[in-house]
Predicted model as a PDB file, atoms N, CA, C, CB and O in Angstrom, pLDDT in the B-factor column:
MODEL        1                                                                  
ATOM      1  N   MET A   1     -14.213   6.118   0.371  1.00 79.00           N  
ATOM      2  CA  MET A   1     -12.906   6.986   0.170  1.00 79.00           C  
ATOM      3  C   MET A   1     -13.324   8.496  -0.167  1.00 79.00           C  
ATOM      4  CB  MET A   1     -11.944   6.357  -1.125  1.00 79.00           C  
ATOM      5  O   MET A   1     -12.531   9.435  -0.099  1.00 79.00           O  
ATOM      6  N   GLY A   2     -14.542   8.598  -0.502  1.00 79.00           N  
ATOM      7  CA  GLY A   2     -15.028  10.032  -0.641  1.00 79.00           C  
ATOM      8  C   GLY A   2     -14.734  10.882   0.493  1.00 79.00           C  
ATOM      9  O   GLY A   2     -14.201  11.979   0.325  1.00 79.00           O  
ATOM     10  N   LEU A   3     -15.060  10.426   1.687  1.00 87.00           N  
ATOM     11  CA  LEU A   3     -14.786  11.285   2.938  1.00 87.00           C  
ATOM     12  C   LEU A   3     -13.363  11.509   3.069  1.00 87.00           C  
ATOM     13  CB  LEU A   3     -15.303  10.635   4.255  1.00 87.00           C  
ATOM     14  O   LEU A   3     -12.991  12.626   3.429  1.00 87.00           O  
ATOM     15  N   TRP A   4     -12.513  10.598   2.826  1.00 88.00           N  
ATOM     16  CA  TRP A   4     -11.095  10.815   2.819  1.00 88.00           C  
ATOM     17  C   TRP A   4     -10.660  11.791   1.866  1.00 88.00           C  
ATOM     18  CB  TRP A   4     -10.407   9.625   2.578  1.00 88.00           C  
ATOM     19  O   TRP A   4      -9.761  12.578   2.164  1.00 88.00           O  
ATOM     20  N   VAL A   5     -11.248  11.809   0.685  1.00 86.00           N  
ATOM     21  CA  VAL A   5     -10.828  12.801  -0.222  1.00 86.00           C  
ATOM     22  C   VAL A   5     -11.195  14.283   0.250  1.00 86.00           C  
ATOM     23  CB  VAL A   5     -11.448  12.484  -1.567  1.00 86.00           C  
ATOM     24  O   VAL A   5     -10.435  15.247   0.155  1.00 86.00           O  
ATOM     25  N   GLU A   6     -12.497  14.301   0.777  1.00 86.00           N  
ATOM     26  CA  GLU A   6     -12.890  15.597   1.358  1.00 86.00           C  
ATOM     27  C   GLU A   6     -11.957  16.059   2.450  1.00 86.00           C  
ATOM     28  CB  GLU A   6     -14.285  15.518   1.908  1.00 86.00           C  
ATOM     29  O   GLU A   6     -11.628  17.244   2.507  1.00 86.00           O  
ATOM     30  N   ASN A   7     -11.531  15.195   3.294  1.00 88.00           N  
ATOM     31  CA  ASN A   7     -10.824  15.650   4.382  1.00 88.00           C  
ATOM     32  C   ASN A   7      -9.374  16.056   3.944  1.00 88.00           C  
ATOM     33  CB  ASN A   7     -10.833  14.589   5.456  1.00 88.00           C  
ATOM     34  O   ASN A   7      -8.868  17.071   4.422  1.00 88.00           O  
ATOM     35  N   ILE A   8      -8.709  15.290   3.054  1.00 86.00           N  
ATOM     36  CA  ILE A   8      -7.477  15.539   2.485  1.00 86.00           C  
ATOM     37  C   ILE A   8      -7.486  16.879   1.772  1.00 86.00           C  
ATOM     38  CB  ILE A   8      -7.112  14.442   1.583  1.00 86.00           C  
ATOM     39  O   ILE A   8      -6.639  17.710   2.098  1.00 86.00           O  
ATOM     40  N   THR A   9      -8.323  17.144   0.881  1.00 84.00           N  
ATOM     41  CA  THR A   9      -8.331  18.366   0.045  1.00 84.00           C  
ATOM     42  C   THR A   9      -8.740  19.462   0.911  1.00 84.00           C  
ATOM     43  CB  THR A   9      -9.264  18.263  -1.185  1.00 84.00           C  
ATOM     44  O   THR A   9      -8.343  20.577   0.572  1.00 84.00           O  
ATOM     45  N   ALA A  10      -9.523  19.363   2.062  1.00 87.00           N  
ATOM     46  CA  ALA A  10      -9.787  20.478   2.837  1.00 87.00           C  
ATOM     47  C   ALA A  10      -8.643  21.005   3.638  1.00 87.00           C  
ATOM     48  CB  ALA A  10     -10.838  20.185   3.670  1.00 87.00           C  
ATOM     49  O   ALA A  10      -8.644  22.124   4.152  1.00 87.00           O  
ATOM     50  N   ARG A  11      -7.609  20.092   3.721  1.00 90.00           N  
ATOM     51  CA  ARG A  11      -6.311  20.499   4.335  1.00 90.00           C  
ATOM     52  C   ARG A  11      -5.388  21.018   3.357  1.00 90.00           C  
ATOM     53  CB  ARG A  11      -5.654  19.379   5.040  1.00 90.00           C  
ATOM     54  O   ARG A  11      -4.242  21.308   3.699  1.00 90.00           O  
ATOM     55  N   GLY A  12      -5.811  21.168   2.093  1.00 86.00           N  
ATOM     56  CA  GLY A  12      -4.894  21.704   1.000  1.00 86.00           C  
ATOM     57  C   GLY A  12      -3.870  20.739   0.481  1.00 86.00           C  
ATOM     58  O   GLY A  12      -2.845  21.153  -0.061  1.00 86.00           O  
ATOM     59  N   VAL A  13      -4.124  19.443   0.637  1.00 85.00           N  
ATOM     60  CA  VAL A  13      -3.190  18.528   0.201  1.00 85.00           C  
ATOM     61  C   VAL A  13      -3.562  18.217  -1.448  1.00 85.00           C  
ATOM     62  CB  VAL A  13      -3.258  17.184   1.212  1.00 85.00           C  
ATOM     63  O   VAL A  13      -4.725  18.070  -1.823  1.00 85.00           O  
ATOM     64  N   THR A  14      -2.525  18.151  -2.253  1.00 83.00           N  
ATOM     65  CA  THR A  14      -2.769  17.800  -3.626  1.00 83.00           C  
ATOM     66  C   THR A  14      -2.844  16.320  -3.725  1.00 83.00           C  
ATOM     67  CB  THR A  14      -1.704  18.355  -4.547  1.00 83.00           C  
ATOM     68  O   THR A  14      -1.946  15.598  -3.292  1.00 83.00           O  
ATOM     69  N   LEU A  15      -3.956  15.857  -4.317  1.00 83.00           N  
ATOM     70  CA  LEU A  15      -4.031  14.393  -4.424  1.00 83.00           C  
ATOM     71  C   LEU A  15      -3.317  13.971  -5.621  1.00 83.00           C  
ATOM     72  CB  LEU A  15      -5.456  13.886  -4.465  1.00 83.00           C  
ATOM     73  O   LEU A  15      -3.780  14.344  -6.699  1.00 83.00           O  
ATOM     74  N   THR A  16      -2.299  13.278  -5.609  1.00 89.00           N  
ATOM     75  CA  THR A  16      -1.611  12.672  -6.765  1.00 89.00           C  
ATOM     76  C   THR A  16      -2.133  11.382  -7.098  1.00 89.00           C  
ATOM     77  CB  THR A  16      -0.187  12.540  -6.541  1.00 89.00           C  
ATOM     78  O   THR A  16      -2.837  10.786  -6.283  1.00 89.00           O  
ATOM     79  N   ASP A  17      -1.851  10.882  -8.243  1.00 91.00           N  
ATOM     80  CA  ASP A  17      -2.408   9.564  -8.677  1.00 91.00           C  
ATOM     81  C   ASP A  17      -1.769   8.470  -7.672  1.00 91.00           C  
ATOM     82  CB  ASP A  17      -2.023   9.242 -10.312  1.00 91.00           C  
ATOM     83  O   ASP A  17      -2.480   7.575  -7.214  1.00 91.00           O  
ATOM     84  N   LEU A  18      -0.569   8.566  -7.390  1.00 91.00           N  
ATOM     85  CA  LEU A  18       0.103   7.545  -6.559  1.00 91.00           C  
ATOM     86  C   LEU A  18      -0.518   7.632  -5.105  1.00 91.00           C  
ATOM     87  CB  LEU A  18       1.728   7.789  -6.538  1.00 91.00           C  
ATOM     88  O   LEU A  18      -0.645   6.602  -4.443  1.00 91.00           O  
ATOM     89  N   LEU A  19      -0.865   8.737  -4.661  1.00 91.00           N  
ATOM     90  CA  LEU A  19      -1.548   8.920  -3.240  1.00 91.00           C  
ATOM     91  C   LEU A  19      -2.853   8.195  -3.287  1.00 91.00           C  
ATOM     92  CB  LEU A  19      -1.826  10.516  -2.835  1.00 91.00           C  
ATOM     93  O   LEU A  19      -3.186   7.450  -2.366  1.00 91.00           O  
ATOM     94  N   ILE A  20      -3.641   8.409  -4.400  1.00 91.00           N  
ATOM     95  CA  ILE A  20      -5.052   7.784  -4.434  1.00 91.00           C  
ATOM     96  C   ILE A  20      -5.003   6.447  -4.498  1.00 91.00           C  
ATOM     97  CB  ILE A  20      -5.878   8.206  -5.536  1.00 91.00           C  
ATOM     98  O   ILE A  20      -5.761   5.769  -3.805  1.00 91.00           O  
ATOM     99  N   LYS A  21      -4.002   5.833  -5.436  1.00 92.00           N  
ATOM    100  CA  LYS A  21      -3.935   4.378  -5.672  1.00 92.00           C  
ATOM    101  C   LYS A  21      -3.326   3.711  -4.282  1.00 92.00           C  
ATOM    102  CB  LYS A  21      -2.956   4.051  -7.047  1.00 92.00           C  
ATOM    103  O   LYS A  21      -3.773   2.641  -3.870  1.00 92.00           O  
ATOM    104  N   LYS A  22      -2.430   4.318  -3.694  1.00 91.00           N  
ATOM    105  CA  LYS A  22      -1.981   3.773  -2.463  1.00 91.00           C  
ATOM    106  C   LYS A  22      -3.029   3.694  -1.260  1.00 91.00           C  
ATOM    107  CB  LYS A  22      -0.834   4.572  -2.060  1.00 91.00           C  
ATOM    108  O   LYS A  22      -3.061   2.698  -0.537  1.00 91.00           O  
ATOM    109  N   LYS A  23      -3.860   4.748  -1.080  1.00 92.00           N  
ATOM    110  CA  LYS A  23      -4.897   4.778  -0.245  1.00 92.00           C  
ATOM    111  C   LYS A  23      -5.974   3.792  -0.603  1.00 92.00           C  
ATOM    112  CB  LYS A  23      -5.378   6.069  -0.191  1.00 92.00           C  
ATOM    113  O   LYS A  23      -6.590   3.190   0.276  1.00 92.00           O  
ATOM    114  N   ALA A  24      -6.207   3.621  -1.881  1.00 91.00           N  
ATOM    115  CA  ALA A  24      -7.256   2.562  -2.374  1.00 91.00           C  
ATOM    116  C   ALA A  24      -6.878   1.255  -1.785  1.00 91.00           C  
ATOM    117  CB  ALA A  24      -7.318   2.416  -4.006  1.00 91.00           C  
ATOM    118  O   ALA A  24      -7.683   0.536  -1.194  1.00 91.00           O  
ATOM    119  N   ARG A  25      -5.511   0.942  -1.982  1.00 91.00           N  
ATOM    120  CA  ARG A  25      -4.931  -0.429  -1.542  1.00 91.00           C  
ATOM    121  C   ARG A  25      -5.204  -0.540   0.035  1.00 91.00           C  
ATOM    122  CB  ARG A  25      -3.222  -0.546  -1.890  1.00 91.00           C  
ATOM    123  O   ARG A  25      -5.625  -1.558   0.584  1.00 91.00           O  
ATOM    124  N   ILE A  26      -4.913   0.606   0.642  1.00 92.00           N  
ATOM    125  CA  ILE A  26      -5.103   0.430   2.141  1.00 92.00           C  
ATOM    126  C   ILE A  26      -6.651   0.202   2.595  1.00 92.00           C  
ATOM    127  CB  ILE A  26      -4.525   1.755   2.881  1.00 92.00           C  
ATOM    128  O   ILE A  26      -6.950  -0.534   3.535  1.00 92.00           O  
ATOM    129  N   PHE A  27      -7.489   0.840   1.905  1.00 91.00           N  
ATOM    130  CA  PHE A  27      -8.903   0.616   2.058  1.00 91.00           C  
ATOM    131  C   PHE A  27      -9.223  -0.807   1.821  1.00 91.00           C  
ATOM    132  CB  PHE A  27      -9.691   1.481   1.142  1.00 91.00           C  
ATOM    133  O   PHE A  27      -9.793  -1.478   2.682  1.00 91.00           O  
ATOM    134  N   ALA A  28      -8.834  -1.328   0.564  1.00 91.00           N  
ATOM    135  CA  ALA A  28      -8.919  -2.753   0.301  1.00 91.00           C  
ATOM    136  C   ALA A  28      -8.607  -3.721   1.314  1.00 91.00           C  
ATOM    137  CB  ALA A  28      -8.145  -3.040  -0.703  1.00 91.00           C  
ATOM    138  O   ALA A  28      -9.351  -4.644   1.646  1.00 91.00           O  
ATOM    139  N   GLN A  29      -7.318  -3.436   1.858  1.00 91.00           N  
ATOM    140  CA  GLN A  29      -6.822  -4.330   2.874  1.00 91.00           C  
ATOM    141  C   GLN A  29      -7.724  -4.186   4.168  1.00 91.00           C  
ATOM    142  CB  GLN A  29      -5.294  -4.007   3.178  1.00 91.00           C  
ATOM    143  O   GLN A  29      -7.946  -5.148   4.903  1.00 91.00           O  
ATOM    144  N   ALA A  30      -8.221  -2.929   4.391  1.00 93.00           N  
ATOM    145  CA  ALA A  30      -8.995  -2.866   5.788  1.00 93.00           C  
ATOM    146  C   ALA A  30     -10.344  -3.571   5.539  1.00 93.00           C  
ATOM    147  CB  ALA A  30      -9.271  -1.238   6.350  1.00 93.00           C  
ATOM    148  O   ALA A  30     -10.948  -4.032   6.507  1.00 93.00           O  
ATOM    149  N   PHE A  31     -10.860  -3.682   4.268  1.00 92.00           N  
ATOM    150  CA  PHE A  31     -12.122  -4.378   3.930  1.00 92.00           C  
ATOM    151  C   PHE A  31     -11.830  -5.822   3.658  1.00 92.00           C  
ATOM    152  CB  PHE A  31     -12.824  -3.734   2.705  1.00 92.00           C  
ATOM    153  O   PHE A  31     -12.762  -6.514   3.248  1.00 92.00           O  
ATOM    154  N   ASP A  32     -10.598  -6.385   3.842  1.00 92.00           N  
ATOM    155  CA  ASP A  32     -10.129  -7.739   3.600  1.00 92.00           C  
ATOM    156  C   ASP A  32     -10.449  -8.163   2.106  1.00 92.00           C  
ATOM    157  CB  ASP A  32     -10.809  -8.733   4.638  1.00 92.00           C  
ATOM    158  O   ASP A  32     -10.887  -9.275   1.810  1.00 92.00           O  
ATOM    159  N   ILE A  33     -10.199  -7.220   1.260  1.00 90.00           N  
ATOM    160  CA  ILE A  33     -10.401  -7.548  -0.210  1.00 90.00           C  
ATOM    161  C   ILE A  33      -9.075  -8.004  -0.768  1.00 90.00           C  
ATOM    162  CB  ILE A  33     -10.949  -6.286  -1.052  1.00 90.00           C  
ATOM    163  O   ILE A  33      -8.077  -7.294  -0.646  1.00 90.00           O  
ATOM    164  N   GLN A  34      -9.044  -9.127  -1.352  1.00 85.00           N  
ATOM    165  CA  GLN A  34      -7.691  -9.546  -1.938  1.00 85.00           C  
ATOM    166  C   GLN A  34      -7.134  -8.684  -2.924  1.00 85.00           C  
ATOM    167  CB  GLN A  34      -7.759 -10.837  -2.553  1.00 85.00           C  
ATOM    168  O   GLN A  34      -7.926  -8.113  -3.675  1.00 85.00           O  
ATOM    169  N   GLU A  35      -5.964  -8.496  -3.052  1.00 77.00           N  
ATOM    170  CA  GLU A  35      -5.327  -7.616  -4.047  1.00 77.00           C  
ATOM    171  C   GLU A  35      -5.461  -8.254  -5.401  1.00 77.00           C  
ATOM    172  CB  GLU A  35      -3.828  -7.353  -3.712  1.00 77.00           C  
ATOM    173  O   GLU A  35      -5.440  -7.540  -6.403  1.00 77.00           O  
ATOM    174  N   SER A  36      -5.586  -9.441  -5.481  1.00 82.00           N  
ATOM    175  CA  SER A  36      -5.683 -10.215  -6.726  1.00 82.00           C  
ATOM    176  C   SER A  36      -7.105  -9.955  -7.330  1.00 82.00           C  
ATOM    177  CB  SER A  36      -5.430 -11.791  -6.451  1.00 82.00           C  
ATOM    178  O   SER A  36      -7.285 -10.209  -8.521  1.00 82.00           O  
ATOM    179  N   GLU A  37      -8.049  -9.496  -6.613  1.00 81.00           N  
ATOM    180  CA  GLU A  37      -9.345  -9.129  -7.061  1.00 81.00           C  
ATOM    181  C   GLU A  37      -9.429  -7.696  -7.463  1.00 81.00           C  
ATOM    182  CB  GLU A  37     -10.324  -9.413  -6.033  1.00 81.00           C  
ATOM    183  O   GLU A  37     -10.523  -7.287  -7.853  1.00 81.00           O  
ATOM    184  N   LEU A  38      -8.482  -6.936  -7.422  1.00 85.00           N  
ATOM    185  CA  LEU A  38      -8.493  -5.494  -7.761  1.00 85.00           C  
ATOM    186  C   LEU A  38      -7.522  -5.025  -8.845  1.00 85.00           C  
ATOM    187  CB  LEU A  38      -8.205  -4.730  -6.549  1.00 85.00           C  
ATOM    188  O   LEU A  38      -6.402  -5.521  -8.960  1.00 85.00           O  
ATOM    189  N   VAL A  39      -7.950  -4.125  -9.576  1.00 87.00           N  
ATOM    190  CA  VAL A  39      -7.009  -3.573 -10.465  1.00 87.00           C  
ATOM    191  C   VAL A  39      -7.188  -2.052 -10.507  1.00 87.00           C  
ATOM    192  CB  VAL A  39      -7.152  -4.197 -11.840  1.00 87.00           C  
ATOM    193  O   VAL A  39      -8.220  -1.565 -10.969  1.00 87.00           O  
ATOM    194  N   PHE A  40      -6.208  -1.310 -10.035  1.00 89.00           N  
ATOM    195  CA  PHE A  40      -6.316   0.227  -9.957  1.00 89.00           C  
ATOM    196  C   PHE A  40      -5.569   0.595 -11.218  1.00 89.00           C  
ATOM    197  CB  PHE A  40      -5.635   0.946  -8.540  1.00 89.00           C  
ATOM    198  O   PHE A  40      -4.376   0.896 -11.243  1.00 89.00           O  
ATOM    199  N   SER A  41      -6.367   0.546 -12.246  1.00 91.00           N  
ATOM    200  CA  SER A  41      -5.850   0.880 -13.604  1.00 91.00           C  
ATOM    201  C   SER A  41      -5.976   2.437 -13.772  1.00 91.00           C  
ATOM    202  CB  SER A  41      -6.687   0.077 -14.778  1.00 91.00           C  
ATOM    203  O   SER A  41      -6.541   3.148 -12.941  1.00 91.00           O  
ATOM    204  N   ASN A  42      -5.423   2.876 -14.873  1.00 92.00           N  
ATOM    205  CA  ASN A  42      -5.571   4.252 -15.197  1.00 92.00           C  
ATOM    206  C   ASN A  42      -7.147   4.621 -15.486  1.00 92.00           C  
ATOM    207  CB  ASN A  42      -4.642   4.561 -16.457  1.00 92.00           C  
ATOM    208  O   ASN A  42      -7.589   5.721 -15.154  1.00 92.00           O  
ATOM    209  N   GLY A  43      -7.845   3.772 -16.035  1.00 93.00           N  
ATOM    210  CA  GLY A  43      -9.333   3.901 -16.317  1.00 93.00           C  
ATOM    211  C   GLY A  43     -10.036   4.005 -14.906  1.00 93.00           C  
ATOM    212  O   GLY A  43     -10.892   4.861 -14.679  1.00 93.00           O  
ATOM    213  N   TRP A  44      -9.633   3.109 -14.005  1.00 92.00           N  
ATOM    214  CA  TRP A  44     -10.349   3.158 -12.577  1.00 92.00           C  
ATOM    215  C   TRP A  44      -9.996   4.543 -11.967  1.00 92.00           C  
ATOM    216  CB  TRP A  44      -9.812   1.889 -11.508  1.00 92.00           C  
ATOM    217  O   TRP A  44     -10.847   5.203 -11.370  1.00 92.00           O  
ATOM    218  N   LEU A  45      -8.754   4.949 -12.130  1.00 92.00           N  
ATOM    219  CA  LEU A  45      -8.317   6.225 -11.543  1.00 92.00           C  
ATOM    220  C   LEU A  45      -9.028   7.404 -12.105  1.00 92.00           C  
ATOM    221  CB  LEU A  45      -6.862   6.413 -11.735  1.00 92.00           C  
ATOM    222  O   LEU A  45      -9.497   8.259 -11.353  1.00 92.00           O  
ATOM    223  N   ASP A  46      -9.132   7.487 -13.459  1.00 93.00           N  
ATOM    224  CA  ASP A  46      -9.941   8.444 -14.105  1.00 93.00           C  
ATOM    225  C   ASP A  46     -11.330   8.484 -13.660  1.00 93.00           C  
ATOM    226  CB  ASP A  46      -9.913   8.233 -15.470  1.00 93.00           C  
ATOM    227  O   ASP A  46     -11.828   9.581 -13.402  1.00 93.00           O  
ATOM    228  N   LYS A  47     -12.015   7.410 -13.540  1.00 93.00           N  
ATOM    229  CA  LYS A  47     -13.357   7.407 -13.187  1.00 93.00           C  
ATOM    230  C   LYS A  47     -13.455   7.863 -11.713  1.00 93.00           C  
ATOM    231  CB  LYS A  47     -13.971   6.027 -13.428  1.00 93.00           C  
ATOM    232  O   LYS A  47     -14.418   8.538 -11.348  1.00 93.00           O  
ATOM    233  N   PHE A  48     -12.527   7.522 -10.911  1.00 90.00           N  
ATOM    234  CA  PHE A  48     -12.487   7.869  -9.415  1.00 90.00           C  
ATOM    235  C   PHE A  48     -12.415   9.426  -9.319  1.00 90.00           C  
ATOM    236  CB  PHE A  48     -11.166   7.163  -8.639  1.00 90.00           C  
ATOM    237  O   PHE A  48     -13.129  10.076  -8.555  1.00 90.00           O  
ATOM    238  N   LYS A  49     -11.518   9.947 -10.136  1.00 89.00           N  
ATOM    239  CA  LYS A  49     -11.366  11.327 -10.120  1.00 89.00           C  
ATOM    240  C   LYS A  49     -12.621  12.134 -10.598  1.00 89.00           C  
ATOM    241  CB  LYS A  49     -10.209  11.643 -10.934  1.00 89.00           C  
ATOM    242  O   LYS A  49     -12.912  13.225 -10.109  1.00 89.00           O  
ATOM    243  N   LYS A  50     -13.312  11.550 -11.540  1.00 91.00           N  
ATOM    244  CA  LYS A  50     -14.436  12.258 -11.987  1.00 91.00           C  
ATOM    245  C   LYS A  50     -15.692  12.195 -11.038  1.00 91.00           C  
ATOM    246  CB  LYS A  50     -14.772  11.744 -13.313  1.00 91.00           C  
ATOM    247  O   LYS A  50     -16.533  13.093 -11.008  1.00 91.00           O  
ATOM    248  N   ARG A  51     -15.746  11.027 -10.246  1.00 89.00           N  
ATOM    249  CA  ARG A  51     -16.769  10.881  -9.394  1.00 89.00           C  
ATOM    250  C   ARG A  51     -16.497  11.792  -8.078  1.00 89.00           C  
ATOM    251  CB  ARG A  51     -16.932   9.386  -9.101  1.00 89.00           C  
ATOM    252  O   ARG A  51     -17.439  12.210  -7.406  1.00 89.00           O  
ATOM    253  N   ASN A  52     -15.287  12.042  -7.792  1.00 84.00           N  
ATOM    254  CA  ASN A  52     -14.964  12.879  -6.721  1.00 84.00           C  
ATOM    255  C   ASN A  52     -14.498  14.263  -7.050  1.00 84.00           C  
ATOM    256  CB  ASN A  52     -14.008  12.253  -5.968  1.00 84.00           C  
ATOM    257  O   ASN A  52     -13.918  14.958  -6.215  1.00 84.00           O  
ATOM    258  N   ASN A  53     -14.754  14.662  -8.275  1.00 84.00           N  
ATOM    259  CA  ASN A  53     -14.470  16.013  -8.796  1.00 84.00           C  
ATOM    260  C   ASN A  53     -13.085  16.435  -8.480  1.00 84.00           C  
ATOM    261  CB  ASN A  53     -15.434  17.025  -8.243  1.00 84.00           C  
ATOM    262  O   ASN A  53     -12.851  17.562  -8.043  1.00 84.00           O  
ATOM    263  N   ILE A  54     -12.160  15.548  -8.694  1.00 82.00           N  
ATOM    264  CA  ILE A  54     -10.740  15.818  -8.591  1.00 82.00           C  
ATOM    265  C   ILE A  54     -10.065  16.263  -9.827  1.00 82.00           C  
ATOM    266  CB  ILE A  54     -10.077  14.666  -8.127  1.00 82.00           C  
ATOM    267  O   ILE A  54     -10.040  15.528 -10.813  1.00 82.00           O  
ATOM    268  N   GLN A  55      -9.492  17.484  -9.822  1.00 76.00           N  
ATOM    269  CA  GLN A  55      -8.878  18.022 -11.027  1.00 76.00           C  
ATOM    270  C   GLN A  55      -7.411  18.336 -10.573  1.00 76.00           C  
ATOM    271  CB  GLN A  55      -9.685  19.351 -11.609  1.00 76.00           C  
ATOM    272  O   GLN A  55      -7.016  18.449  -9.413  1.00 76.00           O  
ATOM    273  N   ARG A  56      -6.685  18.453 -11.732  1.00 63.00           N  
ATOM    274  CA  ARG A  56      -5.180  18.727 -11.512  1.00 63.00           C  
ATOM    275  C   ARG A  56      -4.940  20.256 -11.271  1.00 63.00           C  
ATOM    276  CB  ARG A  56      -4.298  18.236 -12.820  1.00 63.00           C  
ATOM    277  O   ARG A  56      -5.446  21.171 -11.921  1.00 63.00           O  
ATOM    278  N   TYR A  57      -4.066  20.364 -10.206  1.00 51.00           N  
ATOM    279  CA  TYR A  57      -3.657  21.772  -9.895  1.00 51.00           C  
ATOM    280  C   TYR A  57      -2.255  21.742  -9.164  1.00 51.00           C  
ATOM    281  CB  TYR A  57      -4.788  22.507  -8.955  1.00 51.00           C  
ATOM    282  O   TYR A  57      -1.805  20.662  -8.781  1.00 51.00           O  
ATOM    283  N   HIS A  58      -1.709  22.674  -9.010  1.00 47.00           N  
ATOM    284  CA  HIS A  58      -0.410  22.712  -8.462  1.00 47.00           C  
ATOM    285  C   HIS A  58      -0.507  23.436  -7.021  1.00 47.00           C  
ATOM    286  CB  HIS A  58       0.579  23.464  -9.479  1.00 47.00           C  
ATOM    287  O   HIS A  58      -0.936  24.583  -6.899  1.00 47.00           O  
ATOM    288  N   ALA A  59      -0.119  22.745  -6.083  1.00 50.00           N  
ATOM    289  CA  ALA A  59      -0.167  23.324  -4.769  1.00 50.00           C  
ATOM    290  C   ALA A  59       1.090  24.044  -4.453  1.00 50.00           C  
ATOM    291  CB  ALA A  59      -0.428  22.291  -3.749  1.00 50.00           C  
ATOM    292  O   ALA A  59       2.152  23.554  -4.840  1.00 50.00           O  
ATOM    293  N   HIS A  60       1.078  25.214  -3.755  1.00 48.00           N  
ATOM    294  CA  HIS A  60       2.318  25.943  -3.276  1.00 48.00           C  
ATOM    295  C   HIS A  60       2.484  25.852  -1.821  1.00 48.00           C  
ATOM    296  CB  HIS A  60       2.289  27.411  -3.655  1.00 48.00           C  
ATOM    297  O   HIS A  60       1.555  25.700  -1.027  1.00 48.00           O  
ATOM    298  N   GLY A  61       3.686  25.951  -1.532  1.00 50.00           N  
ATOM    299  CA  GLY A  61       4.052  26.042   0.074  1.00 50.00           C  
ATOM    300  C   GLY A  61       4.005  24.813   0.650  1.00 50.00           C  
ATOM    301  O   GLY A  61       4.252  23.824  -0.039  1.00 50.00           O  
ATOM    302  N   GLU A  62       3.701  24.701   1.915  1.00 51.00           N  
ATOM    303  CA  GLU A  62       3.738  23.640   2.703  1.00 51.00           C  
ATOM    304  C   GLU A  62       2.870  22.437   2.177  1.00 51.00           C  
ATOM    305  CB  GLU A  62       3.352  24.075   3.997  1.00 51.00           C  
ATOM    306  O   GLU A  62       3.365  21.309   2.176  1.00 51.00           O  
ATOM    307  N   ALA A  63       1.587  22.650   1.731  1.00 48.00           N  
ATOM    308  CA  ALA A  63       0.731  21.709   1.269  1.00 48.00           C  
ATOM    309  C   ALA A  63       1.331  20.829   0.111  1.00 48.00           C  
ATOM    310  CB  ALA A  63      -0.477  22.389   0.865  1.00 48.00           C  
ATOM    311  O   ALA A  63       1.076  19.631  -0.020  1.00 48.00           O  
ATOM    312  N   GLY A  64       2.112  21.518  -0.670  1.00 46.00           N  
ATOM    313  CA  GLY A  64       2.582  20.922  -1.877  1.00 46.00           C  
ATOM    314  C   GLY A  64       3.892  19.986  -1.482  1.00 46.00           C  
ATOM    315  O   GLY A  64       4.348  19.188  -2.301  1.00 46.00           O  
ATOM    316  N   SER A  65       4.416  20.140  -0.258  1.00 45.00           N  
ATOM    317  CA  SER A  65       5.593  19.346   0.003  1.00 45.00           C  
ATOM    318  C   SER A  65       5.224  18.343   1.211  1.00 45.00           C  
ATOM    319  CB  SER A  65       6.867  20.323   0.358  1.00 45.00           C  
ATOM    320  O   SER A  65       6.129  17.717   1.762  1.00 45.00           O  
ATOM    321  N   ALA A  66       4.006  18.212   1.576  1.00 50.00           N  
ATOM    322  CA  ALA A  66       3.646  17.310   2.583  1.00 50.00           C  
ATOM    323  C   ALA A  66       4.094  15.904   2.486  1.00 50.00           C  
ATOM    324  CB  ALA A  66       2.324  17.316   2.678  1.00 50.00           C  
ATOM    325  O   ALA A  66       4.070  15.438   1.347  1.00 50.00           O  
ATOM    326  N   LEU A  67       4.457  15.207   3.345  1.00 47.00           N  
ATOM    327  CA  LEU A  67       4.887  13.800   3.325  1.00 47.00           C  
ATOM    328  C   LEU A  67       3.736  12.839   2.944  1.00 47.00           C  
ATOM    329  CB  LEU A  67       5.453  13.412   4.704  1.00 47.00           C  
ATOM    330  O   LEU A  67       2.668  12.905   3.553  1.00 47.00           O  
ATOM    331  N   LEU A  68       3.917  12.027   2.037  1.00 48.00           N  
ATOM    332  CA  LEU A  68       2.886  11.087   1.524  1.00 48.00           C  
ATOM    333  C   LEU A  68       2.436  10.218   2.588  1.00 48.00           C  
ATOM    334  CB  LEU A  68       3.385  10.249   0.382  1.00 48.00           C  
ATOM    335  O   LEU A  68       1.229   9.986   2.645  1.00 48.00           O  
ATOM    336  N   GLU A  69       3.311   9.635   3.551  1.00 51.00           N  
ATOM    337  CA  GLU A  69       2.826   8.715   4.520  1.00 51.00           C  
ATOM    338  C   GLU A  69       1.913   9.382   5.610  1.00 51.00           C  
ATOM    339  CB  GLU A  69       4.004   8.040   5.160  1.00 51.00           C  
ATOM    340  O   GLU A  69       1.093   8.735   6.262  1.00 51.00           O  
ATOM    341  N   THR A  70       2.117  10.680   5.746  1.00 52.00           N  
ATOM    342  CA  THR A  70       1.254  11.290   6.737  1.00 52.00           C  
ATOM    343  C   THR A  70      -0.242  11.182   6.301  1.00 52.00           C  
ATOM    344  CB  THR A  70       1.666  12.780   6.950  1.00 52.00           C  
ATOM    345  O   THR A  70      -1.127  10.921   7.116  1.00 52.00           O  
ATOM    346  N   TYR A  71      -0.475  11.391   5.001  1.00 50.00           N  
ATOM    347  CA  TYR A  71      -1.935  11.406   4.499  1.00 50.00           C  
ATOM    348  C   TYR A  71      -2.414   9.993   4.154  1.00 50.00           C  
ATOM    349  CB  TYR A  71      -2.090  12.331   3.195  1.00 50.00           C  
ATOM    350  O   TYR A  71      -3.605   9.853   3.875  1.00 50.00           O  
ATOM    351  N   LEU A  72      -1.631   8.979   4.148  1.00 56.00           N  
ATOM    352  CA  LEU A  72      -2.064   7.634   3.954  1.00 56.00           C  
ATOM    353  C   LEU A  72      -2.675   7.104   5.132  1.00 56.00           C  
ATOM    354  CB  LEU A  72      -0.996   6.790   3.552  1.00 56.00           C  
ATOM    355  O   LEU A  72      -3.533   6.226   5.035  1.00 56.00           O  
ATOM    356  N   LYS A  73      -2.305   7.566   6.255  1.00 58.00           N  
ATOM    357  CA  LYS A  73      -2.694   6.945   7.611  1.00 58.00           C  
ATOM    358  C   LYS A  73      -4.002   7.466   8.018  1.00 58.00           C  
ATOM    359  CB  LYS A  73      -1.648   7.253   8.753  1.00 58.00           C  
ATOM    360  O   LYS A  73      -4.683   6.846   8.836  1.00 58.00           O  
ATOM    361  N   LYS A  74      -4.394   8.567   7.495  1.00 53.00           N  
ATOM    362  CA  LYS A  74      -5.726   9.133   7.970  1.00 53.00           C  
ATOM    363  C   LYS A  74      -6.934   8.667   7.151  1.00 53.00           C  
ATOM    364  CB  LYS A  74      -5.689  10.676   7.924  1.00 53.00           C  
ATOM    365  O   LYS A  74      -8.065   9.058   7.441  1.00 53.00           O  
TER     366      LYS A  74                                                      
ENDMDL                                                                          
END                                                                             
């Protein structure tokens, strides 16, 4: 997921908690990991953001209004 984070942030997309968790579920499905084996808790999310140096910020303009589904597919 680290490469996905780099690609998305390079495009100016704000990574929301919802976007990160949805993409994590997509990756889990791609690797055939059962959802019952996973818990994307707030603790998991906080650690993920620290590992990937993701901080809160507000995006302005088009990047701030991009459609969620567009960035989940990539």
